[in-house]
C-alpha positions in Angstrom: -0.1 0.0 0.0 1.5 3.2 -0.9 1.6 6.1 1.8 -0.4 9.2 0.1 0.4 11.6 2.6 3.2 13.4 0.8 1.3 12.9 -2.8 -1.5 14.6 -1.3 0.2 17.6 0.1 0.6 19.9 -2.8 -2.9 21.2 -2.9 -2.0 24.2 -0.5 0.6 25.2 -2.7 -1.2 24.5 -6.1 -0.8 27.9 -7.7 3.2 28.0 -7.1 3.2 24.4 -8.3 1.5 25.3 -11.5 3.9 28.4 -11.7 7.2 27.2 -11.0 6.9 23.1 -11.9 8.7 22.3 -15.3 6.6 21.6 -18.4 6.7 18.8 -20.5 8.6 18.7 -23.8 6.6 18.4 -26.8 8.3 15.7 -28.4 8.2 13.5 -25.1 4.6 14.1 -25.0 4.0 12.8 -28.6 6.0 10.0 -28.3 4.1 9.1 -24.9 0.9 9.2 -27.2 2.5 6.8 -29.5 1.8 9.0 -32.8 -2.0 8.9 -32.0 -4.0 11.5 -33.6 -6.9 13.4 -31.7 -7.1 10.8 -29.1 -9.3 10.6 -26.0 -6.7 11.1 -23.3 -7.0 10.5 -19.5 -4.5 12.4 -17.1 -4.3 11.0 -14.0 -3.1 12.6 -11.4 -3.3 15.7 -13.2 -2.4 18.3 -10.5 -2.8 21.8 -11.9 -3.0 20.4 -15.5 0.8 21.1 -16.8 0.4 17.7 -18.7 -3.2 18.1 -19.7 -2.5 21.4 -21.6 0.5 19.8 -23.1 -2.2 17.3 -24.9 -4.5 19.4 -25.4 -2.2 21.8 -27.4 -1.3 18.7 -29.7 -5.2 18.6 -30.4 -6.2 15.9 -28.0 -9.4 15.6 -26.0 -8.2 15.3 -22.3 -10.4 13.9 -19.3 -7.9 15.0 -16.3 -8.6 13.1 -13.0 -7.2 14.5 -9.7 -7.6 13.7 -6.2 -7.0 16.9 -4.6 -9.6 19.6 -4.1 -6.6 22.6 -4.3 -5.1 21.1 -7.6 -8.4 20.8 -9.3 -9.6 24.4 -8.6 -5.9 25.3 -9.7 -6.7 23.4 -13.1 -9.9 24.8 -13.7 -8.2 28.4 -13.1 -5.3 27.6 -15.3 -6.8 25.7 -18.2 -9.7 27.5 -19.3 -12.8 25.3 -20.5 -11.7 21.9 -18.7 -12.6 20.8 -15.4 -10.6 17.6 -13.6 -12.6 15.0 -12.2 -12.6 13.9 -9.0 -10.5 10.1 -8.9 -7.5 8.5 -8.3 -5.7 5.9 -10.1 -7.3 3.3 -8.0 -10.6 4.1 -8.7 -11.0 6.3 -12.0 -14.8 7.6 -12.7 -14.9 6.9 -15.9 -16.6 3.9 -17.8 -14.8 0.6 -19.2 -13.0 1.3 -22.8 -13.5 5.0 -22.7 -9.6 6.4 -23.5 -7.2 5.9 -26.2 -4.6 6.5 -24.0 -3.7 7.2 -20.3 -0.9 9.6 -19.1 -0.1 10.1 -15.7 2.8 13.4 -15.3 5.4 13.1 -12.4 2.9 10.9 -10.5 3.0 6.8 -11.0 5.5 6.5 -8.2 2.8 7.8 -6.0 0.3 5.2 -7.2 -0.8 1.7 -5.5 0.4 -0.2 -8.7 -1.7 -3.4 -8.7 -5.3 -1.9 -8.3 -4.1 1.1 -10.7 -2.9 -1.2 -13.4 -6.2 -2.9 -13.4 -8.1 0.5 -13.2 -6.0 2.1 -16.2 -6.4 -1.4 -17.9 -10.1 -0.9 -17.7 -10.7 2.5 -18.9 -8.3 2.0 -21.9 -9.5 0.4 -25.3 -7.7 -2.6 -26.6 -4.5 -1.3 -28.1 -4.6 1.8 -26.1 -1.4 2.9 -24.4 -0.2 3.8 -21.0 2.6 6.4 -20.4 3.5 7.8 -17.4 6.0 10.7 -17.7 8.8 12.2 -15.5 10.5 15.3 -15.6 13.7 14.5 -13.6 16.4 17.1 -12.7 19.7 16.3 -14.2 22.1 15.6 -11.2 24.9 15.1 -13.6 25.6 18.8 -13.3 27.6 19.2 -9.7 25.2 22.4 -8.7 22.2 20.6 -9.3 23.2 17.6 -7.0 23.8 20.1 -4.7 20.5 21.4 -4.7 18.8 18.0 -4.3 20.9 17.6 -1.3 19.9 20.6 0.4 16.2 20.2 -0.6 15.9 16.6 -0.5 14.8 16.8 -3.9 15.5 13.0 -4.2 13.5 11.7 -7.5 11.4 8.5 -6.6 11.4 8.4 -10.3 15.4 8.0 -10.8 15.2 4.4 -9.8 13.0 3.8 -12.9 16.7 3.7 -15.0 17.8 0.7 -13.1 14.4 -1.1 -13.4 12.2 -0.8 -10.6 9.4 -0.7 -12.6 9.6 -3.7 -15.1 5.9 -4.2 -16.1 2.5 -2.9 -16.1 0.9 -5.9 -15.0 -0.8 -8.7 -17.0 -3.3 -6.5 -19.0 0.0 -4.4 -20.9 2.6 -5.4 -23.3 6.3 -4.9 -22.7 7.5 -1.6 -21.5 9.4 0.9 -23.8 11.5 3.4 -22.5 12.7 6.9 -24.3 14.3 10.2 -22.4 14.0 13.7 -23.8 16.3 16.7 -22.5 15.2 20.1 -21.7 16.0 23.1 -19.6 13.7 25.3 -17.7 14.9 29.1 -17.1 14.4 30.3 -13.6 15.3 33.7 -11.4 16.6 32.9 -8.1 13.4 33.4 -6.6 11.5 31.5 -8.9 14.3 28.5 -8.0 13.1 28.8 -4.6 9.8 28.9 -5.1 10.2 25.5 -7.1 11.6 24.0 -4.1 8.8 25.3 -1.8 6.4 23.1 -3.9 8.2 19.9 -3.0 6.7 17.3 -0.7 9.6 17.5 1.5 9.1 21.3 1.8 5.3 21.0 2.2 5.7 18.7 4.8 9.1 19.7 6.9 9.2 21.7 10.1 9.6 25.3 10.1 13.5 25.0 10.8 14.0 22.2 8.4 12.5 24.6 6.1 14.5 27.5 7.2 17.6 25.3 6.8 16.9 24.7 3.3 16.5 28.2 2.4 19.3 29.3 4.2 21.9 26.7 2.3 20.1 27.2 -1.0 21.0 31.2 -0.4 24.3 30.3 0.2 24.9 27.8 -3.1 23.4 30.6 -5.0 25.8 33.3 -3.7 28.9 30.9 -3.8 28.8 28.2 -6.8 30.5 29.6 -9.9 27.8 28.4 -11.8 25.3 30.6 -10.3 26.7 33.7 -8.4 25.2 37.2 -9.7 23.3 35.2 -12.4 19.6 37.0 -12.9 18.5 33.5 -14.5 19.5 30.2 -14.1 18.9 27.1 -16.4 18.1 23.9 -14.6 18.4 21.2 -16.4 16.1 18.1 -17.0 16.0 14.7 -18.4 12.4 13.9 -19.1 11.5 10.1 -18.8 8.8 8.6 -20.7 7.9 4.5 -20.1 5.0 3.2 -22.6 3.0 0.4 -23.1 0.1 -0.9 -25.1 -3.0 -2.4 -23.6 -3.3 -6.2 -24.8 
């Protein structure tokens, strides 16, 4: 059973989450959707709609599903004409065989996998695609690794590279994997804003939050790649897993 305490901590920071979290590269979303045109896409754990808007921009019909009311409200504000359904990966409020594709943006690691796999298979038509996507900071860059250490930004998804998720259960074909690289540009204040949307920060004590702020300020003022910069380019690896429903 998955502990959802951290997963459900984001609603309190929904506006900042939508503002500061990185977007998904168009090429990654296209690959996730397996070349589908004008598909009906379900975005599970849709959050504030970052991935929903990326799929909408490609011309798809998107049905967001999100358990947190604060995130659903922000999605409605940020994505005019779109309303997220209240639900979760383990209880999707949609009929059988209703979707051509199901996406999950930086969320699959929160799912209770066996019931989620069964629900995803249920709502997908045969031959439909399930594709979790993650934006993972590139910790091969030394200052990014130090940022991750300071703010406890360890990505649960980084373990995917060594195969923590070998399959999506008996209803799915073998997983395909692809990686896309991109960068997001932030001011120093926006970098701190991004840190404040992370689950560790949102559930940390005031003392721990102050420590993170202090050490991050030191990093910005000392590291040669960051000192004196008005904007910072934060590098990401976008990892996509994709499998077809049998």
